PATOR-657854 format. One record per residue (C-alpha): residue number from 0; residue in three letters; y, x, z. Coordinates in steps of 0.001 Angstrom, whole numbers, plus 500000, padded with zeros to 6 digits. Layout:
REM PATOR-657854
DRENLO pos code      Y      X      Z
DRENLO NUM  ALA      Y      X      Z
...
This chain:
REM PATOR-657854
DRENLO pos code      Y      X      Z
DRENLO   0  MET 634719 705359 330947
DRENLO   1  ALA 631423 706580 329470
DRENLO   2  LEU 631321 709167 326717
DRENLO   3  THR 630252 707951 323280
DRENLO   4  VAL 627821 709983 321163
DRENLO   5  HIS 630827 711096 319084
DRENLO   6  ASP 632693 712169 322252
DRENLO   7  TRP 629650 714128 323413
DRENLO   8  LEU 629222 715870 320042
DRENLO   9  GLU 632914 716740 319923
DRENLO  10  GLY 632625 718176 323437
DRENLO  11  TYR 629589 720199 322380
DRENLO  12  ARG 631436 721429 319267
DRENLO  13  SER 634427 722487 321343
DRENLO  14  ALA 632253 724178 323979
DRENLO  15  TRP 630365 726195 321349
DRENLO  16  GLU 633366 727109 319214
DRENLO  17  ASN 635227 728226 322360
DRENLO  18  ARG 632126 729849 323890
DRENLO  19  ASP 632688 727902 327099
DRENLO  20  PRO 629551 727666 329294
DRENLO  21  ASP 631307 725473 331882
DRENLO  22  ALA 632375 722931 329257
DRENLO  23  ALA 628831 722898 327841
DRENLO  24  ALA 627269 722384 331276
DRENLO  25  ALA 629655 719494 332028
DRENLO  26  LEU 628111 717518 329122
DRENLO  27  PHE 624747 717295 330916
DRENLO  28  THR 623394 715438 333914
DRENLO  29  PRO 622729 717650 336962
DRENLO  30  ASP 618967 717710 336291
DRENLO  31  ALA 618819 717568 332470
DRENLO  32  PRO 616218 719715 330705
DRENLO  33  TYR 617643 721685 327742
DRENLO  34  ARG 614806 722722 325428
DRENLO  35  GLU 616109 725357 323040
DRENLO  36  GLN 612570 726382 322000
DRENLO  37  PRO 609600 723991 322029
DRENLO  38  TYR 607152 726546 323454
DRENLO  39  GLN 609340 727777 326309
DRENLO  40  GLU 610282 726222 329609
DRENLO  41  PRO 613561 724297 329358
DRENLO  42  PHE 616788 725494 330886
DRENLO  43  GLN 617093 723134 333824
DRENLO  44  GLY 620207 721182 334768
DRENLO  45  ARG 623837 722167 334534
DRENLO  46  GLU 623210 725577 336100
DRENLO  47  GLY 620479 726311 333551
DRENLO  48  VAL 622711 725226 330668
DRENLO  49  ARG 625615 727295 331993
DRENLO  50  ALA 623463 730433 332388
DRENLO  51  TYR 621871 730008 328939
DRENLO  52  TRP 625231 729469 327241
DRENLO  53  ALA 626887 732407 329014
DRENLO  54  GLU 624162 734698 327695
DRENLO  55  VAL 623639 733335 324187
DRENLO  56  THR 627331 732980 323262
DRENLO  57  ALA 628355 736405 324604
DRENLO  58  THR 627745 738084 321215
DRENLO  59  GLN 629069 735213 319087
DRENLO  60  SER 632486 734847 317438
DRENLO  61  ASP 634134 732782 314707
DRENLO  62  VAL 631801 729874 315479
DRENLO  63  ARG 632112 726790 313259
DRENLO  64  PHE 629963 723853 314419
DRENLO  65  ARG 629491 720795 312217
DRENLO  66  TYR 627333 717743 312764
DRENLO  67  GLY 626102 714913 310606
DRENLO  68  ALA 626060 711172 311172
DRENLO  69  PRO 624035 710517 314332
DRENLO  70  ILE 621057 708162 314228
DRENLO  71  VAL 621126 706148 317449
DRENLO  72  THR 618304 703979 318787
DRENLO  73  ALA 618123 702103 322080
DRENLO  74  ASP 617374 705249 324085
DRENLO  75  ARG 617484 708224 321718
DRENLO  76  THR 619901 709950 319357
DRENLO  77  VAL 619036 712308 316504
DRENLO  78  VAL 621699 714384 314804
DRENLO  79  GLU 621734 717268 312337
DRENLO  80  TRP 624004 720232 313033
DRENLO  81  TRP 625122 723272 311034
DRENLO  82  VAL 626728 726426 312457
DRENLO  83  THR 628226 729461 310773
DRENLO  84  MET 629333 732377 312946
DRENLO  85  ARG 629332 736077 313538
DRENLO  86  ASN 626640 737167 315975
DRENLO  87  GLY 626660 740782 317069
DRENLO  88  GLY 629070 741446 314195
DRENLO  89  ALA 626797 739958 311509
DRENLO  90  ASP 627407 736740 309585
DRENLO  91  VAL 624694 734166 310330
DRENLO  92  THR 623983 730486 309788
DRENLO  93  LEU 621985 728133 311983
DRENLO  94  ALA 620936 724661 310851
DRENLO  95  GLY 619195 722322 313224
DRENLO  96  ILE 618502 718949 314763
DRENLO  97  PHE 619118 717626 318264
DRENLO  98  LEU 616932 714959 319870
DRENLO  99  LEU 619048 713588 322711
DRENLO 100  ARG 618891 711069 325530
DRENLO 101  PHE 621979 709961 327438
DRENLO 102  ASP 622617 708363 330806
DRENLO 103  ASN 624942 705399 331359
DRENLO 104  ASP 627956 707730 331604
DRENLO 105  GLY 627239 709324 328226
DRENLO 106  LEU 626019 712597 329711
DRENLO 107  CYS 622980 714166 328099
DRENLO 108  SER 619908 713680 330277
DRENLO 109  ASP 617463 715378 327872
DRENLO 110  LEU 617974 717735 324907
DRENLO 111  ASN 615403 719068 322467
DRENLO 112  GLU 616629 721217 319605
DRENLO 113  TYR 614919 722571 316517
DRENLO 114  TRP 616770 725073 314375
DRENLO 115  HIS 616513 727563 311524
DRENLO 116  PHE 618269 730902 311094
DRENLO 117  SER 619656 732553 307980
DRENLO 118  GLU 621548 735768 307504
DRENLO 119  GLY 624979 735342 305938
DRENLO 120  GLN 627360 732409 305836
DRENLO 121  VAL 625565 729539 304098
DRENLO 122  GLU 627410 726287 303444
DRENLO 123  PRO 625617 722927 303814
DRENLO 124  TYR 624019 721472 300709
DRENLO 125  PRO 625556 718395 298998
DRENLO 126  HIS 625269 715190 301046
DRENLO 127  TRP 624119 717138 304117
DRENLO 128  GLY 624523 715183 307315
DRENLO 129  SER 625033 711785 305711
């Protein structure tokens, strides 16, 4: 049975909160590009996702990942996300947007993300994600 967008986002939430590179990589097709920064080459495929996640989550703890109501079109999904965590011992907040494409099994075949960073633990503003 194919993953739904909600299933995929819950898997992503669990992978990040548990700092699990293997679980993150399993959400992607074998050749999916993962663009964490628009001006850099993407991390390529499951191995690229796994390597990126192993490095970037190594200094993170107390991760709380939230996401808003996804906007789904015929071939693309857009969703806001909000993360509070400790990174290198410091409280930080990331707020961002995913642009996603999925294959017929519900695996991500293309990810672009745009995000903002703030020091401290910042809660979402009223009606965020709706």
